[in-house]
PAZAPA-4460 file (N, C-alpha, C; in steps of 0.05 Angstrom, whole numbers, plus 32768, in hexadecimal, padded with zeros to 4 digits):
% residues 232
    n_x    n_y    n_z   ca_x   ca_y   ca_z    c_x    c_y    c_z   seq   type   mol
   8011   7FE8   8000   8000   8000   8000   8011   8019   8000     1      M     A
   8025   801A   8012   8037   8031   8014   8047   8034   7FFA     2      Q     A
   804F   801D   7FEF   805E   801E   7FD6   804D   802A   7FBF     3      F     A
   8034   8023   7FBE   8022   802E   7FAA   801F   804C   7FAD     4      A     A
   801D   8055   7FC6   801B   8072   7FCB   8034   8080   7FC1     5      V     A
   804B   8075   7FC7   8065   8081   7FBE   8066   8082   7FA0     6      M     A
   805D   806D   7F93   805E   806C   7F75   804C   8082   7F6A     7      V     A
   8034   8085   7F76   8022   809A   7F6D   802E   80B5   7F70     8      R     A
   803A   80BA   7F87   8046   80D4   7F8C   805D   80DA   7F79     9      K     A
   806D   80C5   7F73   8083   80C8   7F60   8078   80CF   7F44    10      L     A
   8063   80C2   7F3C   8057   80C9   7F22   804D   80E6   7F21    11      I     A
   8040   80EE   7F37   8036   810A   7F38   804D   811E   7F38    12      L     A
   8063   8117   7F46   807B   8128   7F46   8086   812B   7F2A    13      W     A
   8088   8115   7F1C   8093   8115   7F00   8081   8126   7EEE    14      L     A
   8067   8123   7EF1   8054   8132   7EE0   8058   8150   7EE6    15      I     A
   8059   8157   7F00   805C   8173   7F08   8076   817F   7EFD    16      W     A
   808C   8172   7F02   80A6   817C   7EF9   80A7   817F   7EDB    17      L     A
   809C   816A   7ECD   809D   816A   7EB0   808C   8181   7EA5    18      G     A
   8074   8185   7EB0   8063   819A   7EA6   806D   81B6   7EAC    19      F     A
   8078   81BA   7EC4   8084   81D4   7ECB   809B   81DA   7EB8    20      V     A
   80AC   81C7   7EB3   80C3   81CB   7EA1   80B9   81D1   7E85    21      A     A
   80A5   81C2   7E7C   809A   81C6   7E61   808D   81E2   7E5F    22      Y     A
   807F   81EA   7E73   8072   8204   7E73   8087   821B   7E71    23      T     A
   809C   8218   7E80   80B1   822C   7E80   80BE   822D   7E64    24      I     A
   80C3   8216   7E58   80D0   8215   7E3E   80BE   8221   7E28    25      S     A
   80A4   821C   7E2B   8091   8227   7E17   808D   8245   7E1B    26      V     A
   808E   824E   7E34   808D   826A   7E3C   8075   8278   7E30    27      A     A
   805C   8270   7E37   8045   827D   7E2B   8041   829A   7E32    28      P     A
   804B   82A3   7E49   8048   82BF   7E51   8059   82D1   7E41    29      L     A
   806D   82C6   7E33   807F   82D7   7E22   8073   82DC   7E07    30      D     A
   805D   82CF   7E01   8051   82D1   7DE6   803B   82E6   7DE7    31      Q     A
   803C   82FA   7DD4   8028   830F   7DD4   800B   8306   7DD0    32      P     A
   8008   82F0   7DC1   7FEC   82E7   7DBC   7FE0   82DA   7DD5    33      D     A
   7FF0   82D3   7DE9   7FE5   82C7   7E02   7FD3   82DB   7E10    34      T     A
   7FDC   82F4   7E12   7FCD   8308   7E20   7FB3   8310   7E11    35      W     A
   7FB5   8312   7DF7   7F9D   8319   7DE7   7F88   8303   7DE9    36      S     A
   7F91   82EA   7DE7   7F7E   82D4   7DE9   7F72   82D2   7E05    37      L     A
   7F83   82D5   7E19   7F78   82D5   7E35   7F64   82EB   7E3A    38      G     A
   7F6A   8303   7E2F   7F57   831A   7E32   7F3D   8314   7E24    39      R     A
   7F3E   8308   7E0C   7F25   8301   7DFE   7F15   82EC   7E0D    40      D     A
   7F22   82D9   7E19   7F14   82C4   7E29   7F07   82D0   7E41    41      L     A
   7F15   82E1   7E4F   7F0A   82EC   7E68   7EF6   8302   7E64    42      L     A
   7EF6   830F   7E4D   7EE3   8325   7E48   7ECC   831B   7E35    43      T     A
   7ECB   8301   7E32   7EB5   82F5   7E23   7EB3   82FD   7E06    44      F     A
   7ECB   8302   7DFA   7ECB   8308   7DDD   7ECC   82ED   7DCE    45      Q     A
   7EB7   82DE   7DD1   7EB7   82C2   7DC8   7EB5   82C0   7DAA    46      W     A
   7EAC   82D5   7D9C   7EAA   82D3   7D7F   7EC5   82D2   7D72    47      G     A
   7EDA   82D9   7D80   7EF5   82D9   7D75   7F04   82BE   7D7B    48      R     A
   7EF8   82AD   7D8B   7F06   8296   7D95   7EF9   827C   7D8B    49      I     A
   7F09   8269   7D84   7F00   824F   7D7D   7EF1   8243   7D95    50      N     A
   7ED9   8238   7D90   7EC9   822E   7DA6   7ED7   8217   7DB5    51      A     A
   7EE8   8208   7DA8   7EF6   81F2   7DB6   7F09   81FE   7DCB    52      I     A
   7F18   8213   7DC3   7F2A   8220   7DD6   7F1B   822C   7DED    53      I     A
   7F04   8238   7DE7   7EF3   8244   7DFC   7EEA   822E   7E0F    54      L     A
   7EE1   8217   7E05   7ED7   8202   7E16   7EEE   81F7   7E28    55      A     A
   7F05   81F3   7E1D   7F1C   81E9   7E2D   7F22   81FC   7E43    56      I     A
   7F23   8216   7E3C   7F29   822B   7E50   7F16   8229   7E68    57      F     A
   7EFC   8228   7E62   7EE9   8228   7E78   7EE7   820C   7E86    58      W     A
   7EEE   81F7   7E77   7EF0   81DD   7E84   7F06   81DC   7E99    59      L     A
   7F1A   81ED   7E94   7F30   81F0   7EA7   7F27   81FF   7EC1    60      M     A
   7F0F   8208   7EC1   7F02   8212   7ED9   7EF1   81FD   7EE6    61      G     A
   7EE6   81EA   7ED5   7ED7   81D4   7EE0   7EE8   81C1   7EEF    62      I     A
   7F00   81BB   7EE5   7F11   81A7   7EF1   7F19   81AF   7F0E    63      W     A
   7F22   81C8   7F13   7F28   81CE   7F2F   7F10   81CB   7F42    64      P     A
   7EF8   81CF   7F38   7EE0   81CB   7F49   7EDC   81AD   7F4E    65      M     A
   7EE2   819C   7F3B   7EE0   817F   7F3F   7EF3   8177   7F55    66      I     A
   7F0C   8180   7F53   7F1F   817A   7F68   7F18   8186   7F83    67      Y     A
   7F0C   819F   7F82   7F04   81AC   7F9B   7EF0   819B   7FAB    68      A     A
   7EDE   818D   7F9D   7ECA   817D   7FAA   7ED6   8166   7FB9    69      C     A
   7EEF   815F   7FB4   7EFE   814B   7FC3   7F13   8157   7FD5    70      L     A
   7F20   816C   7FCC   7F36   8178   7FDA   7F2F   8185   7FF5    71      M     A
   7F18   8193   7FF5   7F12   81A3   800D   7F09   8191   8024    72      F     A
   7EFC   817A   801E   7EF7   8166   8033   7F11   815A   803C    73      V     A
   7F22   8153   8029   7F3C   8147   8030   7F4D   815B   803F    74      D     A
   7F4D   8174   8037   7F5E   8188   8044   7F57   818C   8061    75      G     A
   7F3F   8186   806A   7F38   8188   8086   7F49   8175   8097    76      R     A
   7F52   815F   808B   7F61   814B   809A   7F7F   814D   8095    77      M     A
   7F88   8161   8086   7FA4   8165   8080   7FB1   817A   8093    78      Q     A
   7FCB   817C   8092   7FD9   8190   80A2   7FDB   81AB   8094    79      N     A
   7FD0   81AD   807C   7FCF   81C6   806D   7FB5   81C8   805E    80      F     A
   7FAD   81E0   8057   7F93   81E5   804B   7F94   81E1   802D    81      R     A
   7F7C   81DB   8022   7F7A   81D5   8005   7F75   81EF   7FF5    82      A     A
   7F6A   8204   8002   7F61   821A   7FF2   7F76   8229   7FE2    83      W     A
   7F8F   822C   7FEB   7FA3   823A   7FDA   7FA9   822A   7FC0    84      P     A
   7FA8   8210   7FC2   7FAD   81FF   7FAA   7F95   8200   7F97    85      Y     A
   7F7E   8201   7FA3   7F66   8203   7F92   7F65   821E   7F83    86      F     A
   7F6B   8234   7F91   7F6B   824E   7F84   7F80   824F   7F6E    87      I     A
   7F98   8245   7F75   7FAE   8245   7F61   7FA8   8233   7F49    88      G     A
   7F9A   821D   7F4D   7F94   820B   7F37   7F81   8218   7F23    89      S     A
   7F71   822C   7F2B   7F60   823A   7F19   7F6F   824C   7F06    90      N     A
   7F88   8252   7F0C   7F99   8263   7EFB   7FAF   8253   7EED    91      F     A
   7FB9   823F   7EFA   7FD0   8231   7EEF   7FCB   8213   7EEC    92      T     A
   7FB3   8209   7EF1   7FAD   81ED   7EED   7FBD   81DB   7EFF    93      G     A
   7FC8   81C6   7EF2   7FD6   81B1   7F02   7FEF   81BC   7F0F    94      V     A
   7FFA   81D2   7F06   8013   81DC   7F13   800E   81E3   7F30    95      I     A
   7FF7   81EE   7F37   7FF0   81F3   7F53   7FE1   81DC   7F60    96      C     A
   7FD3   81CD   7F51   7FC3   81B7   7F5C   7FD5   81A0   7F66    97      L     A
   7FE9   8199   7F56   7FF9   8181   7F5C   8008   8182   7F76    98      L     A
   8013   8199   7F7F   8020   819A   7F99   800E   8190   7FB0    99      P     A
   7FF5   8198   7FAF   7FE2   818E   7FC4   7FE0   8170   7FC2   100      Y     A
   7FDC   8165   7FAA   7FD9   8148   7FA7   7FF2   8139   7FAE   101      L     A
   8009   8145   7FAB   8022   8138   7FB2   8027   8138   7FD0   102      I     A
   8023   814F   7FDD   802B   8152   7FF9   8015   8149   800D   103      F     A
   7FFC   8145   8004   7FE8   813C   8016   7FEE   8120   801F   104      R     A
   7FE4   8119   8037   7FE7   80FD   8041   7FCC   80EF   803C   105      K     A
   7FCE   80D6   8034   7FB6   80C7   8030   7FA6   80C5   804A   106      S     A
   7F8D   80CC   8049   7F7C   80CC   8060   7F5F   80C5   8058   107      N     A
   7F53   80B2   8065   7F39   80A8   805C   7F24   80AD   8071   108      Q     A
   7F28   80C2   8082   7F15   80C9   8097   7F0D   80E6   8095   109      E     A
   7EF6   80EC   80A2   7EED   8108   80A4   7EDF   810B   80BE   110      F     A
   7EE8   8120   80CD   7EDC   8126   80E7   7ED2   8143   80E7   111      Y     A
   7EBE   8148   80F7   7EB5   8163   80FB   7E9D   816A   80EA   112      G     A
   7E94   8183   80EC   7E7D   818D   80DD   7E86   8198   80C2   113      K     A
   7E74   8196   80AF   7E79   81A2   8094   7E70   81BF   8095   114      K     A
   7E83   81D1   808E   7E7C   81ED   808C   7E6C   81F2   8073   115      D     A
   7E65   820B   806E   7E53   8212   8057   7E60   820A   803D   116      K     A
   7E7A   8210   803A   7E88   820A   8021   7E89   81EC   801C   117      W     A
   7E90   81DD   8031   7E90   81C0   802E   7E74   81B5   8027   118      L     A
   7E60   81C0   8033   7E45   81B7   802E   7E3D   81BC   8010   119      S     A
   7E46   81D2   8005   7E41   81D7   7FE9   7E50   81C3   7FD7   120      I     A
   7E69   81BE   7FDD   7E79   81AB   7FCE   7E6E   818F   7FD0   121      L     A
   7E61   8189   7FE7   7E57   816E   7FEC   7E3D   8169   7FDD   122      E     A
   7E2E   817E   7FD6   7E14   817A   7FCA   7E16   816D   7FAF   123      Q     A
   7E04   815B   7FAA   7E03   814E   7F8F   7DFC   8162   7F7A   124      R     A
   7DED   8177   7F81   7DE6   818C   7F6E   7DFE   819A   7F63   125      S     A
   7E14   819C   7F73   7E2D   81A8   7F6A   7E38   8197   7F53   126      T     A
   7E39   817D   7F57   7E43   816B   7F42   7E31   816D   7F29   127      G     A
   7E17   816E   7F2D   7E05   8170   7F16   7E09   8189   7F07   128      I     A
   7E0C   81A0   7F15   7E11   81B9   7F07   7E2B   81B9   7EF7   129      N     A
   7E40   81AD   7F03   7E5A   81AB   7EF5   7E57   8199   7EDC   130      L     A
   7E48   8183   7EDF   7E43   8171   7EC8   7E34   817F   7EB2   131      L     A
   7E1F   818E   7EBA   7E0F   819D   7EA6   7E21   81B2   7E97   132      F     A
   7E31   81C1   7EA6   7E42   81D5   7E9A   7E56   81C8   7E87   133      A     A
   7E60   81B1   7E8F   7E73   81A2   7E7D   7E66   819A   7E63   134      T     A
   7E4E   818F   7E66   7E40   8186   7E4D   7E3B   819D   7E3B   135      I     A
   7E33   81B4   7E46   7E2E   81CC   7E36   7E47   81D5   7E28   136      C     A
   7E5E   81D6   7E36   7E77   81DF   7E2A   7E80   81CC   7E13   137      L     A
   7E7D   81B2   7E18   7E86   819F   7E04   7E73   819F   7DEC   138      L     A
   7E59   81A4   7DF1   7E46   81A6   7DDB   7E4C   81BE   7DCA   139      A     A
   7E52   81D5   7DD8   7E59   81ED   7DC9   7E72   81E9   7DB9   140      Y     A
   7E86   81DC   7DC4   7E9F   81D7   7DB5   7E99   81C5   7D9D   141      A     A
   7E88   81B0   7DA1   7E83   819E   7D8B   7E73   81AB   7D75   142      G     A
   7E61   81BD   7D7C   7E4F   81C9   7D67   7E5E   81E1   7D59   143      I     A
   7E6B   81F2   7D69   7E76   820A   7D5E   7E94   820A   7D5A   144      A     A
   7EA1   81F5   7D63   7EBE   81F4   7D62   7EC9   81EC   7D47   145      G     A
   7EE2   81F5   7D42   7EF0   81EF   7D29   7F09   81DF   7D30   146      N     A
   7F08   81C5   7D2C   7F1E   81B3   7D34   7F37   81B9   7D25   147      W     A
   7F35   81BF   7D0B   7F4D   81C4   7CFB   7F5C   81DD   7D06   148      E     A
   7F4C   81F1   7D0D   7F58   820A   7D18   7F64   8204   7D34   149      D     A
   7F56   81F3   7D44   7F60   81ED   7D5E   7F7B   81DF   7D5D   150      Y     A
   7F7D   81CB   7D4B   7F97   81BC   7D48   7FAD   81CF   7D40   151      V     A
   7FA7   81E2   7D2E   7FBB   81F5   7D26   7FC3   8207   7D3D   152      Q     A
   7FB0   8210   7D4D   7FB7   8221   7D64   7FC5   8211   7D7A   153      Q     A
   7FBE   81F8   7D7C   7FCC   81E7   7D90   7FEA   81E6   7D8C   154      F     A
   7FF2   81E5   7D73   800E   81E3   7D6C   801C   81FF   7D68   155      F     A
   800C   8214   7D67   8018   822E   7D61   8015   8242   7D78   156      S     A
   8002   823E   7D8A   7FFD   8252   7DA0   8003   8244   7DBA   157      R     A
   8017   824D   7DC9   801F   8240   7DE2   8008   823E   7DF6   158      P     A
   7FF8   8253   7DF8   7FE3   8254   7E0C   7FCF   823D   7E07   159      F     A
   7FC6   823A   7DEE   7FB4   8225   7DE6   7FC0   820A   7DEB   160      V     A
   7FDA   8208   7DE4   7FE8   81EF   7DE7   7FE9   81E6   7E04   161      H     A
   7FEF   81F9   7E16   7FF2   81F2   7E32   7FD8   81ED   7E41   162      L     A
   7FC3   81FC   7E3B   7FAA   81F7   7E48   7F9E   81DC   7E3F   163      I     A
   7FA4   81D5   7E26   7F9A   81BB   7E1C   7FA9   81A4   7E2B   164      S     A
   7FC3   81A7   7E2E   7FD2   8193   7E3D   7FCA   8192   7E5A   165      L     A
   7FC5   81AA   7E66   7FBD   81AC   7E81   7FA2   819D   7E86   166      D     A
   7F90   81A1   7E73   7F76   8193   7E75   7F7A   8175   7E75   167      F     A
   7F8B   816B   7E63   7F91   814E   7E62   7F9D   8144   7E7C   168      C     A
   7FAF   8154   7E87   7FBC   814C   7EA0   7FA8   814B   7EB8   169      L     A
   7F95   815E   7EB8   7F81   815E   7ECC   7F71   8143   7ECC   170      M     A
   7F6C   813A   7EB3   7F5E   8120   7EB0   7F70   8109   7EB9   171      C     A
   7F89   810A   7EB2   7F9C   80F4   7EB7   7FA1   80F0   7ED5   172      L     A
   7FA5   8106   7EE4   7FAE   8103   7F00   7F97   80FC   7F13   173      I     A
   7F7E   80FF   7F0A   7F68   80FA   7F1D   7F69   80DE   7F28   174      F     A
   7F6C   80C9   7F18   7F6D   80AE   7F24   7F89   80A7   7F30   175      P     A
   7F9E   80B7   7F28   7FB9   80B1   7F32   7FBC   80B8   7F4F   176      V     A
   7FB1   80D0   7F57   7FB3   80D8   7F73   7FA1   80C7   7F84   177      T     A
   7FA9   80C4   7F9E   7F98   80B5   7FB0   7F81   80C5   7FBB   178      S     A
   7F7F   80DE   7FB3   7F69   80EF   7FBC   7F4E   80E3   7FB6   179      L     A
   7F4B   80D7   7F9E   7F32   80CB   7F96   7F2D   80B2   7FA6   180      F     A
   7F41   80A1   7FAA   7F3E   8088   7FBA   7F35   808F   7FD6   181      D     A
   7F42   80A4   7FE2   7F3B   80AB   7FFE   7F1E   80B6   8000   182      D     A
   7F15   80C5   7FEB   7EFA   80CF   7FEC   7EE6   80B8   7FEB   183      D     A
   7EEC   80A4   7FDA   7EDA   808D   7FD9   7ED9   807F   7FF5   184      M     A
   7EF0   807B   8001   7EF1   806D   801B   7EE2   807C   8030   185      A     A
   7EE4   8097   8031   7ED5   80A7   8045   7EB7   80A2   8043   186      R     A
   7EAE   809C   802B   7E91   8099   8026   7E88   807C   8026   187      R     A
   7E9B   806A   802D   7E94   804E   802F   7E92   8040   8014   188      G     A
   7E9E   804B   7FFF   7E9D   803F   7FE5   7EB6   802E   7FE1   189      L     A
   7EB3   8013   7FE2   7ECA   8001   7FE1   7ECB   7FF1   7FC8   190      K     A
   7EB8   7FF4   7FB6   7EB7   7FE5   7F9D   7ECC   7FF0   7F89   191      D     A
   7EDF   7FE0   7F82   7EF4   7FE9   7F70   7EE9   7FF0   7F54   192      S     A
   7ED1   7FE4   7F4E   7EC5   7FEA   7F34   7EBD   8007   7F32   193      R     A
   7EB6   8013   7F48   7EAF   8030   7F48   7EC7   8040   7F41   194      I     A
   7EDE   8039   7F4E   7EF7   8047   7F48   7EFE   8046   7F2A   195      F     A
   7EFD   802F   7F1F   7F05   802C   7F03   7EF1   8038   7EF0   196      W     A
   7ED7   8037   7EF7   7EC3   8044   7EE6   7EC8   8062   7EE5   197      A     A
   7ECF   806E   7EFB   7ED5   808B   7EFC   7EF0   8091   7EEF   198      V     A
   7F04   8081   7EF5   7F1F   8086   7EEC   7F22   8084   7ECE   199      A     A
   7F13   8071   7EC1   7F16   806C   7EA5   7F05   807D   7E93   200      L     A
   7EF5   808F   7E9F   7EE4   80A1   7E8F   7EED   80BE   7E95   201      I     A
   7EFF   80C9   7E85   7F0A   80E4   7E8B   7EF4   80F9   7E8E   202      P     A
   7EF6   810A   7EA1   7EE5   8121   7EA6   7EC9   8118   7EAE   203      L     A
   7EBB   8108   7E9E   7EA0   8101   7EA5   7E9E   80ED   7EBC   204      F     A
   7EB3   80DC   7EBE   7EB4   80C9   7ED5   7EB3   80D8   7EF0   205      G     A
   7EC6   80EA   7EF4   7EC6   80FA   7F0D   7EAC   810A   7F11   206      P     A
   7EA1   8115   7EFB   7E89   8125   7EFE   7E71   8114   7F06   207      L     A
   7E6E   80FD   7EFA   7E58   80EB   7F02   7E5C   80E1   7F1F   208      I     A
   7E75   80DC   7F27   7E7B   80D5   7F42   7E71   80EA   7F56   209      Y     A
   7E76   8104   7F4F   7E6D   8119   7F61   7E4E   811B   7F62   210      L     A
   7E41   8113   7F4C   7E24   8113   7F4C   7E17   80FD   7F5C   211      C     A
   7E26   80E6   7F60   7E1A   80CE   7F6C   7E26   80C6   7F87   212      L     A
   7E3D   80D2   7F8E   7E4A   80C8   7FA7   7E39   80CE   7FC0   213      R     A
   7E3B   80BC   7FD4   7E2C   80C1   7FED   7E38   80D8   7FFC   214      P     A
   7E28   80E5   800D   7E32   80FB   801D   7E43   80F1   8034   215      S     A
   7E55   8102   803D   7E66   80FC   8054   7E55   80FF   806D   216      L     A
   7E58   80ED   8080   7E4B   80F1   809A   7E5A   8106   80AA   217      P     A
   7E4B   8116   80BA   7E58   8129   80CC   7E5C   811D   80E7   218      E     A
   7E70   8128   80F5   7E77   811F   8110   7E70   8135   8124   219      T     A
   7E64   812E   813A   7E5D   8142   814E   7E77   814F   8159   220      A     A
   7E75   8168   8162   7E8C   8177   816A   7E9B   8169   8181   221      Q     A
   7E8D   815E   8195   7E9A   8152   81AB   7EAA   8139   81A2   222      K     A
   7E9D   8129   8191   7EAA   8111   8186   7EC2   8119   8176   223      E     A
   7EBF   812F   8166   7ED5   8139   8156   7EED   8141   8167   224      Y     A
   7EE8   814F   817D   7EFD   8158   818F   7F0B   8140   819C   225      E     A
   7EFB   812B   81A2   7F06   8113   81AD   7F19   8105   819A   226      G     A
   7F12   8105   8181   7F22   80F9   816C   7F3D   8108   816A   227      K     A
   7F3B   8123   8169   7F52   8134   8167   7F65   812F   817E   228      V     A
   7F5A   812D   8197   7F6B   8128   81AF   7F79   810D   81AC   229      T     A
   7F6B   80F9   81A3   7F76   80DE   81A1   7F8D   80DD   818D   230      S     A
   7F8C   80EE   8178   7FA1   80EE   8164   7FB8   8100   816C   231      Y     A
   7FB4   8111   817F   7FC9   8124   8187   7FE0   8116   8195   232      A     A
***
C-alpha cells in the first residue's frame, strides 16, 4: 500500500516538473498574442474566438471545481489548507493543483461539522450544475467549433497549446492521485468497479461521481474534539 502511494506521488512529481519545464520553455507570456487572446476570452469577445478554444478555456474552470469538491473535505484533515491551491489552479491549472496532491497525506476520515462552503460542494446539485455546464460547452464547441483552425492554433499559439495540454493533464491525474480513493472510502464506497468506471471516463466520470456520491456524515462537536485529543 505504501509502495503504491510512493509510486503515485513519483508520477505526480514527474508530471509537475515536466509540465513546469515545458511551460517555461514555451514561454506563453512572452508572446504578444497571448494577452490579446486572454483579453478576448475574459471580455466575452467570443465572435473572434474559435468555439473549441473557448470551450477548453472555460472547462479549465470546471476542472478546479471538480477537484474542489474533493479537496476541501480532504483539506479539513490535512496540516495545510486546500484553498490556496484551489485558487491558484483557476489561473495556472495543474501547476498549482499538483503540489497539493503531492504533499497531502492519504486520509480516509472526516470529523466535525460541514461549514457552508463544504455543504455547497457536497450537494449533488453542484455536480449536476457542473455536468450541465460541461455538456453545454462541449455542445457549443461541437456545433460552432472549427477543428482545422483549432489544430493550426494548437501548434502555432503557445497559450492554446498549453491550456489544451493542461486540460488533458487534469483528466489524467484524477485517478492517479489518492484523493479520489480517499473520498470514496470516506463515503463507504469500496467497490473497485466504481473507481474504474470513473477513472476510465475522462471528465464525465468524475462529474457523474459528484452527481451520485453519498453525502458525508457529520460528527458532533464533542465527539470531534475527542477524536482530535486522541490523535494529539
